[in-house]
C-alpha positions as CSV (number, residue, x, y, z in Angstrom):
1,M,152.6,-25.5,74.8
2,K,150.6,-24.4,71.7
3,A,148.9,-21.5,73.6
4,I,152.2,-20.4,75.2
5,S,153.9,-20.4,71.9
6,L,151.1,-18.3,70.5
7,E,151.5,-15.7,73.3
8,F,155.2,-15.3,72.5
9,Y,154.4,-15.1,68.8
10,K,152.0,-12.3,69.4
11,L,154.8,-10.4,71.3
12,R,157.3,-10.6,68.5
13,H,156.8,-6.9,67.5
14,K,156.2,-5.6,71.0
15,H,159.9,-5.1,71.9
16,L,159.0,-6.2,75.4
17,F,162.4,-7.8,76.2
18,S,164.2,-4.6,75.1
19,M,162.0,-2.5,77.3
20,I,162.6,-4.9,80.3
21,T,166.3,-4.7,79.7
22,M,166.4,-0.9,79.7
23,F,164.1,-0.9,82.8
24,M,166.3,-3.3,84.7
25,L,169.5,-1.4,83.7
26,G,168.0,1.8,85.2
27,E,167.3,0.0,88.5
28,I,170.7,-1.8,88.5
29,A,172.6,1.5,87.8
30,W,170.8,3.2,90.7
31,A,171.5,0.3,93.1
32,F,175.2,0.0,92.1
33,M,175.8,3.8,92.4
34,A,174.4,3.7,95.9
35,A,176.4,0.7,96.8
36,S,179.6,2.2,95.4
37,M,179.1,5.4,97.4
38,S,178.6,3.4,100.5
39,F,181.7,1.3,99.9
40,S,183.8,4.4,99.2
41,R,182.8,5.8,102.6
42,N,183.4,2.5,104.4
43,P,185.5,0.0,102.3
44,K,185.2,-2.7,105.0
45,T,181.5,-3.1,104.1
46,A,182.2,-4.0,100.5
47,G,180.8,-7.4,99.6
48,W,178.0,-9.3,98.0
49,E,175.5,-9.0,100.8
50,P,175.0,-5.2,100.7
51,V,174.6,-5.3,96.9
52,I,171.9,-8.0,97.1
53,A,170.2,-6.2,100.0
54,M,170.2,-2.9,98.0
55,L,168.7,-4.5,94.9
56,S,166.0,-6.3,97.1
57,S,164.9,-3.0,98.6
58,M,164.7,-1.4,95.1
59,N,162.8,-4.3,93.7
60,G,159.8,-3.3,95.8
61,L,159.5,-0.1,93.7
62,F,160.6,-1.3,90.2
63,L,159.3,-4.9,89.8
64,P,155.6,-4.2,90.7
65,I,155.5,-1.5,88.0
66,L,157.3,-3.8,85.5
67,C,154.9,-6.7,86.3
68,A,152.0,-4.4,85.6
69,I,153.5,-3.2,82.3
70,V,154.3,-6.7,81.1
71,V,150.9,-8.2,82.1
72,S,149.1,-5.3,80.6
73,R,150.9,-5.6,77.3
74,I,150.2,-9.3,77.1
75,C,146.5,-9.1,78.1
76,D,145.6,-6.0,76.2
77,M,146.1,-7.7,72.8
78,E,142.8,-9.5,73.2
79,N,141.0,-6.4,74.6
80,K,142.1,-4.1,71.7
81,G,142.1,-6.7,69.0
82,N,138.8,-8.3,70.2
83,T,140.3,-11.7,69.3
84,W,138.6,-13.7,72.0
85,K,136.0,-15.2,69.6
86,M,138.7,-16.1,67.1
87,L,140.9,-17.8,69.8
88,L,137.9,-19.8,71.1
89,S,136.9,-20.8,67.6
90,V,140.2,-22.7,67.1
91,S,139.5,-25.0,70.1
92,L,141.5,-23.0,72.6
93,K,139.7,-23.0,76.0
94,R,139.5,-19.7,77.9
95,G,141.3,-21.3,80.9
96,D,144.1,-22.4,78.6
97,I,144.5,-18.9,77.3
98,Y,144.5,-17.5,80.8
99,K,147.1,-20.0,81.9
100,A,149.3,-19.4,78.8
101,K,149.3,-15.7,79.5
102,Y,150.2,-16.3,83.1
103,I,153.1,-18.6,82.2
104,C,154.3,-16.2,79.5
105,S,154.4,-13.3,82.0
106,C,156.3,-15.4,84.6
107,I,158.9,-16.4,82.0
108,I,159.4,-12.8,80.9
109,M,159.7,-11.6,84.5
110,S,162.2,-14.4,85.2
111,Y,164.3,-12.8,82.5
112,A,164.3,-9.6,84.4
113,A,165.6,-11.4,87.6
114,L,168.3,-13.1,85.6
115,I,169.6,-9.7,84.3
116,Q,170.0,-8.7,88.0
117,I,171.9,-11.8,88.9
118,F,174.2,-11.5,86.0
119,A,174.8,-7.8,86.8
120,V,175.6,-8.6,90.4
121,A,178.2,-11.1,89.3
122,V,179.8,-8.6,86.9
123,Y,179.7,-5.8,89.5
124,G,181.4,-8.0,92.1
125,K,184.0,-9.1,89.7
126,K,184.8,-5.5,88.6
127,S,184.8,-4.2,92.2
128,G,187.3,-6.9,93.2
129,F,185.3,-8.6,95.9
130,T,187.5,-11.0,97.7
131,Q,184.7,-13.5,98.5
132,P,183.8,-16.1,95.9
133,L,180.5,-15.7,93.9
134,P,177.7,-16.6,96.4
135,I,175.8,-19.1,94.1
136,T,173.5,-20.2,96.9
137,L,172.6,-16.7,97.9
138,L,171.9,-15.8,94.2
139,I,169.7,-18.9,93.8
140,R,167.7,-17.9,96.9
141,Y,167.5,-14.4,95.6
142,F,166.1,-15.5,92.3
143,I,163.6,-17.9,93.9
144,G,162.3,-15.1,96.2
145,I,161.8,-12.7,93.3
146,F,160.1,-15.4,91.2
147,I,157.6,-16.3,93.9
148,V,156.6,-12.7,94.6
149,N,156.4,-11.9,90.9
150,A,154.2,-15.0,90.4
151,V,151.7,-13.7,92.9
152,I,151.7,-10.1,91.6
153,I,151.3,-11.4,88.0
154,A,148.3,-13.4,89.1
155,L,146.8,-10.2,90.6
156,Q,147.7,-8.0,87.7
157,Q,146.4,-10.5,85.1
158,W,143.0,-10.7,86.9
159,V,142.7,-6.9,86.9
160,S,144.0,-6.5,83.3
161,M,141.6,-9.1,81.9
162,A,138.6,-8.0,84.0
163,I,139.0,-4.3,83.2
164,S,139.7,-3.4,79.5
165,N,141.1,0.0,80.4
166,Q,144.7,-0.9,81.1
167,A,145.3,2.5,82.8
168,F,143.6,1.0,85.9
169,S,146.0,-2.0,85.9
170,L,149.0,0.3,85.6
171,C,147.7,2.3,88.5
172,V,147.5,-0.8,90.6
173,G,151.2,-1.5,89.7
174,M,152.3,2.0,90.6
175,I,150.4,1.8,94.0
176,G,152.1,-1.5,94.5
177,G,155.5,0.0,93.8
178,F,154.9,2.8,96.3
179,I,153.8,0.2,98.9
180,G,156.8,-2.0,98.1
181,L,159.2,0.9,98.5
182,S,157.9,2.0,101.8
183,A,156.9,-1.4,103.2
184,D,159.8,-1.7,105.6
185,L,158.5,1.4,107.4
186,F,155.2,-0.4,108.3
187,P,154.7,-2.6,111.3
188,V,155.2,-6.3,110.5
189,I,151.5,-7.1,110.9
190,I,150.5,-4.5,108.3
191,R,153.5,-5.4,106.0
192,R,152.4,-9.0,105.7
193,I,149.1,-8.0,104.2
194,F,150.7,-6.5,101.1
195,I,152.3,-8.9,98.6
196,W,154.5,-6.1,97.3
197,S,156.4,-5.9,100.6
198,Y,157.7,-9.5,100.2
199,Y,160.6,-8.5,97.8
200,S,162.6,-7.5,100.8
201,G,160.8,-10.0,103.1
202,L,162.1,-12.9,101.0
203,S,165.5,-11.5,100.4
204,P,168.3,-13.8,101.7
205,I,170.0,-10.8,103.3
206,I,168.7,-8.9,106.3
207,Q,169.9,-5.6,107.7
208,V,171.0,-5.8,111.4
209,Y,171.4,-2.7,113.6
210,E,173.7,-3.0,116.6
211,N,175.3,-0.2,118.5
212,E,174.0,2.4,116.1
213,K,175.8,0.6,113.2
214,M,174.2,-1.3,110.3
215,S,175.5,-4.6,109.1
216,F,174.2,-7.4,106.8
217,A,173.6,-11.0,107.6
218,V,172.4,-14.1,105.7
219,K,168.8,-15.0,106.7
220,N,168.1,-18.5,107.9
221,I,166.3,-20.6,105.2
222,A,164.0,-22.0,107.8
223,G,162.8,-18.5,108.7
224,S,161.7,-17.9,105.1
225,A,159.9,-21.3,104.7
226,S,156.7,-20.2,106.3
227,L,156.6,-16.9,104.3
228,V,157.1,-18.9,101.1
229,A,154.2,-21.2,102.0
230,I,151.9,-18.2,102.7
231,I,152.8,-16.3,99.6
232,A,152.4,-19.5,97.4
233,M,148.9,-20.0,98.9
234,M,148.1,-16.4,98.2
235,G,149.2,-16.8,94.6
236,I,147.2,-20.0,94.0
237,I,144.0,-18.4,95.4
238,I,144.4,-15.2,93.4
239,Y,145.1,-17.2,90.2
240,F,142.1,-19.5,90.5
241,L,139.7,-16.7,91.5
242,G,140.9,-14.7,88.5
243,N,140.6,-17.7,86.2
244,M,137.1,-18.5,87.5
245,Y,136.0,-14.9,87.0
246,I,137.3,-14.7,83.4
247,E,135.7,-18.1,82.5
248,S,132.3,-16.9,83.8
249,Q,132.3,-13.9,81.5
250,E,130.5,-13.8,78.2
251,V,132.5,-13.2,75.0
């Protein structure tokens, strides 16, 4: 807890939460405008499922870039300030610092997901959706985002702490955003290789095409269980490899 509190203390003047809020509002505005245009053409499709599906597809573009920015800002404090020796001198282990930065990044990115959920609830209320607020779907939506974010954060943190030039880390995030945006166009076998594709892969809503018409359906939880296990294993492996690498480096 001491190391985590220290990470948040170091961010007090970084305006990170304000930046995340503005970033998320941009994505949400884009998604809701697209949804409103779709509903105006076909009012019968208005509902929670298309909105959640729309945000899930856009998350593939926005969230990898946001993860890269957040992790870079958190990790770059040690690179620019050259504070590793000072932190280690106050009995903080390098593994504890690495873990604290990881947890801090996950908490901050969870804030971004909560903004989306709150925005969906407000949009549905203002749009007059007749269905009640889908609490279960929103919980599944949050869990899916959290799991994918956790793996991407592990990857970005490894890159950010291994390479002092944060431009490289941001490039990885932008490449990930491009892959996440276009992932649904790839064959399933190729799509499963890239972690950035799982924002739509773990969405509780799927798009169904029948008779040249598109509809939305709730995905079976059992169908996502295997994907969650695979992604969680990927995250654990990436985190520990990154942690081992950083601990092996000389200060």
